[in-house]
Residue, then its C-alpha position, 0 to 999 in steps of 0.5 A: m499499499l505504501q509503495k503504491g502511494f509513493i508511486l502515485v505521488l511520484s507520477c503525479l508530481g511529474v505530471f504537475q511539473a510537466l504542466f507547469l513547464c507547459i504554462y511557462l513555455f506558452s507564456l514566455q515572451k523572449g527567445n524563439r516563441l514558436a519553438n517554445r510553444l511547440l516544445a510546450l505542445v510536445l510536453l502537453g501531448l505526453t502529459i495527457r497520455i501519461g496522466k491517463s496511465i496514472f488514472h487508469n492504473y488506479i481508476a477505471l476510466d471510460p474507453r472514450i476518455r482513454n481514446l482521447a488521451i491516446a489521441a494526444i500521442l498523435t500530436v507529439g511526433p509532428f510537434l517534436w519535428w516542427y520544434g527542431k525545424a523552429l530551432f534551426q530554421k530562421d524563418f520557419s513557420i507552420s503553413k496551412k499545408q503542414f497541418i495535414h500532419l495532424i489529420p490522424f489526431a483529428i480522425y482519432v478524436l472524432c472516432s474516439p467513441i467508436i474506436p475499440n479500447q477493451g483489450d481485444v485484437l482490434s483495440s491492440i491494432a488501434y493502439f499499436s497504430v498510434f505508437l507506430h505513427f509516433g515512432v515514425y515521427i521520432f525517426i524523422s526527428y532523429r534524421y533531421a537532427l543528424q542533418q544539422k551537421n553544419t550548424s555552428n550552435v552545437k549546444l542547441k543541436t545537443w539540446y534538441n538531441r536530448i529532447v528527442i532521446g527523452v521522448s524516445v525513451t518514453w516511446f520505447l517504454y510504452v512499446g515494451i509495455f505493449f508487447g509485454f517486455i516490461p511488466f509494469y504498466i505504471l513504469g511509463a509514468i514514473s520514467f516520464s517524471f524523471l525525464v521531466y525533472m531532468f529537463s527542468y534541471l537542464l533548463l535551469k542550469r543551461h537555459v535553452f533560450a540562451l542557446e538561441k542567442y546566435r540563431s540569426s548568425t551567418i557563421d556556420r560551424d566550419e567558419s566558427q571553428k576556423l575563427l577559433s583556431s585563428l583566435k588561439l594562434l593569436f593568443e599563443n603567438e602574440e600573448i595578447y592576453l597578458q595586456q590588461t587593456i584587452s577587450l572583446q572589441i580589440i580582439a574582434k578588430k584584429l580578426s576582422i569580425s564583429p564583437r558579437q561574432l567573436s563572442q559566438v565563436i567562443n561561447e559555442n566552441e569553448d563553452k566560455n564567455f570572453s573573460e573566462f577564455v582570456n583568464y584561461y590563458r592567463i592562468q596557464k601562464a601563471k601556472k608555469m611562472l609559479v613553478d619556474s625557478s627563476y620566479i621562485s622569489e617573486k611575489i604572487a601579486t607580481i605574477a598576477y600583474d605580469c599575467g594580465f590581471g588587474n588585482v590580486t583578488s581577481f587573480n586568486l578567484a580565477f586561479k582557484k576556479e581553474t585549478k581548485y588551488t589558490p596560487s600559494q597552494y599550487k606553488k607549494q604543491f608543485c614546487l616539491n619536486g624541483c619546481q617542475v609540474 
C-alpha cells in the first residue's frame, strides 16, 4: 500500500511539473516563441497520455476518455519535428499545408467513441497504430537532427538531441509494455516524471533560450571553428592576453569580425565567455611562472600583474576556479619536486 502511494505521488508530481513547464513555455515572451510553444505542445501531448496511465492504473476510465488521451500522442511526433525546424530554421513557420500531419489526431478524436479500447485484437491494432505513427515521427526527428551537421550552434543541436532521446525513451517503454517486455504498466509514468525533472534541471542550469542567442548568425560551424583556430594562434603567438587593456572589441578588430561574432565563436566552441577564455590563458601562464625556478622569489602579486590581471583578488578567484588551488597552494604543491609540474 505504501509503495503504491509513493508511486502515485511520484507520477503525479511529474505530471504537475510537466504542466508547469507547459504554462511557462506558452507564456514566455523572450527567445524563439514558436519553438517554445511547440516544445510546450510536445510536453502537453505526453502529459495527457501519461496522466491517463496514472488514472487508469488506479481508476477505471471510460474507453472514450482513454481514446482521447491516446489521441494526444498523435500530436507529439509532428510537434517534436516542427520544434527542431523552429530551432534551426530562421524563418520557419507552420503553413496551412503542414497541418496535414495532424489529420490522424483529428480522425482519432472524432472516432474516439467508436474506436475499440477493451483489450481485444482490434483495440491492440488501434493502439499499436498510434505508437507506430509516433515512432515514425521520432525517426524523422532523429534524421532531421543528423542533418544539422553544419550548424555552428553545437549546444542547441545537443539540446534538441536530448529532447528527442527523452521522448524516445518514453516511446520505447510504452512499446515494451504493449508487447509485454515490461511488466509494470505504471513504469512509463514514473520514467516520464524523471525525464521531466531532468529537463527542468537542464533548463535551469543551461537555459535553452540562451542557446538561441546566435540563431540569426550567418557563421556556420566550419567558419566558427576556423575563427577559433585563428583566435588561439593570436593568443599563443602574440600573448595578447597579458595586456590588461584587452577587450572583446580589440580582439574582434584584429580578426576582422564583429564583437558579437567573436563572442559567438567562443561561447559555442569553448563553452566560455570572453573573460573566461582570456583568464584560461592567463592562468596557464601563471601556472608555469609559479613553478619556474627563475620566479621562485617573486610575489604572487607580481605574477598576477605580469599575467594580465588588474588585481590580486581577481587573480586568486580565477586561479582557484581553474585549478581548485589558490596560487600559494599550487606553488607549494608543485614546487616539491624541483619546481617542475
